[in-house]
C-alpha positions in Angstrom: 100.8 127.2 93.4 104.3 126.0 94.6 104.0 124.5 98.1 106.9 124.4 100.6 106.9 122.4 103.8 108.8 124.2 106.5 109.6 122.1 109.6 112.5 123.7 111.5 111.3 125.2 114.8 114.3 127.4 115.3 113.7 128.9 111.9 110.0 129.5 112.8 110.7 130.8 116.3 113.5 133.2 115.7 112.7 136.7 114.2 114.9 137.7 111.3 115.2 138.6 107.6 114.8 134.9 106.6 111.0 135.2 107.1 110.7 138.0 104.5 113.1 136.2 102.2 111.0 133.1 102.3 107.8 135.1 101.8 109.3 136.6 98.7 109.0 133.3 96.9 105.2 133.8 96.7 104.9 130.1 97.4 102.4 128.6 99.8 104.3 127.9 103.1 103.0 125.1 105.3 104.6 124.8 108.7 105.0 121.8 111.0 106.9 121.6 114.3 109.8 119.2 113.6 111.8 117.1 113.9 109.1 115.0 112.3 109.1 111.2 112.4 108.9 109.1 109.2 105.3 108.4 109.9 104.4 112.1 110.0 106.5 112.8 106.9 104.6 110.0 105.1 101.3 111.6 106.0 102.5 115.0 104.6 104.5 113.8 101.6 103.0 114.2 98.1 101.6 117.7 98.5 104.8 119.6 98.3 107.3 120.8 95.7 110.0 121.4 98.3 111.0 120.5 101.8 112.8 123.1 104.0 113.7 120.7 106.7 115.7 120.2 109.9 116.3 116.7 111.3 113.1 115.2 110.0 113.2 111.6 108.7 113.2 111.9 104.9 113.6 108.2 104.1 113.4 106.4 100.8 109.7 105.7 101.6 109.0 109.4 102.3 110.7 110.4 99.0 108.8 107.8 97.1 105.5 109.1 98.6 106.5 112.7 97.8 107.1 112.0 94.1 106.5 113.1 91.4 105.8 116.5 93.0 108.9 116.9 95.2 111.7 118.6 93.4 113.9 120.1 96.1 115.2 119.3 99.6 116.8 122.3 101.4 118.4 121.3 104.7 118.6 123.8 107.5 122.0 122.8 108.9 124.7 120.4 107.9 123.7 116.9 109.1 122.0 114.9 106.4 122.0 111.4 107.9 118.2 111.5 108.3 117.9 112.1 104.6 118.1 109.2 102.0 120.5 111.2 99.9 121.4 108.4 97.6 117.8 107.7 96.7 117.1 111.5 96.3 120.0 111.6 93.9 118.6 108.6 92.0 115.3 110.5 91.6 117.1 113.7 90.5 116.3 115.7 93.6 119.0 118.1 94.7 119.8 118.2 98.4 121.1 121.6 99.5 122.7 122.2 103.0 124.4 125.0 104.9 128.0 124.3 105.9 130.0 127.0 107.7 127.2 128.8 109.5 127.0 127.2 113.0 130.6 126.3 114.0 131.0 129.2 116.4 128.0 128.6 118.5 128.3 124.8 118.6 131.9 125.1 119.8 130.8 127.5 122.5 128.1 125.0 123.5 130.8 122.3 123.9 132.7 124.5 126.3 129.5 125.3 128.2 128.9 121.6 128.8 132.6 120.9 129.6 132.9 123.7 132.1 129.5 122.9 133.7 130.5 119.3 134.3 133.9 120.2 135.5 132.5 122.5 138.2 129.2 120.6 138.7 127.4 123.8 137.8 123.8 122.5 137.6 124.0 120.8 141.0 125.5 123.8 142.7 122.8 126.1 141.3 120.1 123.7 142.4 121.5 123.3 145.9 121.8 127.1 146.3 118.1 127.5 145.2 117.1 125.0 147.8 118.9 127.0 150.5 121.7 124.5 150.9 125.2 126.1 151.1 126.6 122.8 149.8 129.9 122.9 147.9 131.9 120.3 146.1 135.4 120.8 144.7 135.5 120.9 140.9 138.3 120.8 138.3 140.1 123.3 136.1 140.2 122.5 132.4 143.5 124.4 132.0 146.3 122.0 131.5 144.0 119.1 130.7 144.1 117.1 127.4 141.2 117.3 125.0 140.9 114.8 122.2 138.8 116.0 119.3 137.4 113.4 116.9 136.7 115.2 113.6 138.7 118.3 112.8 136.2 120.0 110.4 134.9 123.5 110.9 133.4 122.8 114.4 136.3 120.7 115.6 138.7 123.4 114.6 136.7 126.0 116.5 136.8 123.8 119.6 140.6 123.4 119.1 141.0 127.2 119.0 139.1 127.6 122.2 140.9 124.8 123.9 144.2 126.5 123.1 142.9 129.7 124.7 142.0 127.7 127.9 145.6 126.3 128.0 144.6 122.8 127.1 146.7 120.3 125.2 144.9 119.3 122.0 145.1 116.0 120.2 142.9 115.2 117.3 142.0 112.5 114.7 140.6 113.0 111.3 141.2 111.2 108.0 141.3 114.6 106.2 144.1 116.1 108.2 144.4 120.0 108.0 148.2 120.0 108.3 148.8 123.8 108.1 146.0 124.5 110.7 147.3 121.7 113.0 150.9 123.0 112.9 149.8 126.7 113.5 147.7 125.8 116.5 150.0 123.0 118.0 147.5 120.2 117.5 149.0 116.7 117.9 147.8 114.2 115.3 146.5 110.9 116.5 146.8 108.3 113.7 143.9 106.3 115.2 141.5 106.7 118.0 143.5 104.7 120.7 145.4 107.7 122.0 142.3 109.9 121.9 140.6 107.4 124.2 143.5 106.6 126.5 145.1 110.0 126.9 142.2 112.5 126.9 140.7 114.2 129.9 137.9 115.4 127.6 136.8 113.8 124.3 134.7 116.0 122.0 132.9 114.3 119.1 132.6 116.2 115.8 132.4 113.4 113.2 129.6 112.6 110.8 127.2 109.8 111.6 127.9 106.9 109.3 127.7 103.1 109.6 131.3 103.2 110.6 130.9 105.8 113.3 127.6 104.6 114.8 128.3 103.4 118.3 131.8 104.9 118.2 131.7 105.4 122.0 131.0 101.9 123.2 131.8 99.6 126.1 135.1 98.8 124.5 136.1 102.4 123.8 135.0 103.5 127.3 137.2 100.8 128.8 140.2 102.5 127.3 139.4 105.9 128.9 140.5 107.4 132.2 137.8 107.0 134.9 137.8 110.8 135.1 137.3 111.3 131.4 134.4 113.4 130.2 132.8 112.8 126.8 131.2 115.8 125.0 128.8 115.1 122.1 127.4 118.0 120.0 127.3 115.9 116.8 124.9 113.0 116.7 123.4 111.0 119.5 123.9 107.7 117.7 127.7 108.1 118.0 127.3 106.9 121.6 125.9 103.6 122.7 123.3 104.6 125.3 123.4 101.5 127.4 127.2 101.4 127.6 127.3 105.1 128.5 124.6 104.8 131.2 126.3 101.8 132.8 129.7 103.5 132.8 128.3 106.6 134.5 126.4 104.5 137.1 129.5 102.4 137.9 131.9 105.4 138.0 133.9 104.1 135.1 133.7 107.5 133.3 133.8 111.0 134.7 130.8 112.5 132.8 128.8 112.9 129.7 127.7 116.2 128.2 125.5 116.1 125.1 123.3 118.3 123.0 122.0 115.3 121.0 120.3 112.0 121.7 119.6 108.8 119.8 115.9 109.6 119.9 114.7 113.2 119.5 112.6 114.7 121.0 113.5 112.5 124.0 110.9 111.2 126.4 111.2 112.0 130.1 112.3 108.4 130.8 115.3 108.4 128.5 118.0 106.7 130.6 120.7 109.4 129.9 118.5 112.1 131.4 118.8 110.3 134.8 122.3 109.0 134.8 124.8 110.5 137.2 127.1 113.2 135.9 125.1 113.4 132.7 124.2 116.8 131.3 121.8 116.8 128.3 120.5 119.8 126.4 117.7 119.6 123.8 119.7 120.0 120.6 120.2 123.8 121.0 123.9 123.9 120.3 123.4 125.9 117.1 120.3 127.7 118.4 121.5 131.3 119.0 120.0 134.3 117.3 123.2 134.8 115.3 123.5 131.2 114.2 119.8 130.7 113.4 119.7 133.7 111.2 122.8 132.6 109.3 121.5 129.1 108.9 118.0 130.1 108.0 119.1 132.7 105.5 121.5 130.3 103.8 118.9 127.5 103.7 116.3 129.9 102.3 118.7 131.3 99.7 119.5 127.7 98.7 115.8 127.0 98.4 115.0 130.1 96.3 118.0 129.5 94.0 116.8 126.0 93.3 113.2 127.2 92.8 114.6 129.6 90.2 116.4 126.8 88.5 119.8 127.9 89.8 122.5 126.0 91.6 122.5 126.6 95.4 125.4 127.8 97.5 126.1 124.3 98.8 124.7 120.9 97.8 125.3 117.4 99.1 124.7 115.6 95.8 125.3 116.4 92.2 121.8 116.6 90.8 121.1 119.6 88.6 118.5 122.1 89.7 114.9 121.5 88.5 113.1 123.7 86.0 112.2 127.0 87.5 109.2 126.7 89.9 108.8 130.4 90.7 
C-alpha cells in the first residue's frame, strides 16, 4: 500500500475538505506533529512513498535514507529552504509547492505586528489585566515610510495595505514589477541602503538563500533610524539573532516583530522572546481557516496529481512525475 507521511500541524488541526480529499487517495496516511528535525525525519525515512510536509528538515541525508521508496515531496506552503531540492532533483523526485495561497493572511499578520508594536498593545493589555491604568503614548503608522524587501506576492499585498494606511512605500527586488509599482506609487530602491536608512518600518519578504541569510545584521541595523521597526514574516535566519537582541537592549532600534525564528519550535529561553520591544508569534502568519484550507487543498491536489503520474499545479524543480502510485 502507498504510504504518505503528513507532518503539517495546521493541516491536521483545521477542519476542511482537504481531509476528505487526502482520504480519497486510499493510501495509508501516517501523521506526525511537525516541524520535524533532521533526526526525527531520519528515523521515519524509508517507509514512505511521499512526504506531505511543512517546514520539516528534508536534507540530503533524509532523502538518501528515504530512497528508493520516496517518489514525491509535496510542500504545504512556499518556503523550500529546509528541503534539499537540488539533491531531490538529482534523484528524480519532484518537489511540489503552493504559491499564491497565503499572501493575504501573511500581509495582515505583518500589519498586526506593526500596529501592536506602534501602540505597545501587548503591554497595555497586560497592564490593564493587572488593574494598572498605565498608559504610554504610541505612534501612528500613517505618514511613515515602509521599506519592503522582496516585492513578490506577499510583499505586494503589504504594499497595498500600506497605501491604504497612508504610508510612503519604498521597495527593493531584483525582479521589479514595474507596472504594479507605478500603479501603486512604490518607489524603487536600487539597493538596500535607502531601505535601511529611510524606513520607519522594514518588512522582510525575501527567500532565505546564502546571500540573504543574516541580511539584518549589526551593520545593517547601524544604518537604521533608532526608532525603526523590523517586521519578519519570512524566515528567522534572515535576521542575526545576537545583533537584533543587542540592538533592542541598547535602544538602537525601535522594535522587532516576527512570526519566525531561527530555531522552531523555540525554547522558552530563546533570547528574542525576552528582548525589549520584541513581539514574536509562533509561525502562525498563514494559519487562518481560509488560508489553511487553500494551502492544504492545493498541497493535497499536488500530491494526488503526482500520485496519479500527472504534473502538479506548481513544482519547484523540473523532475517528471513518477509512474502512477494510485
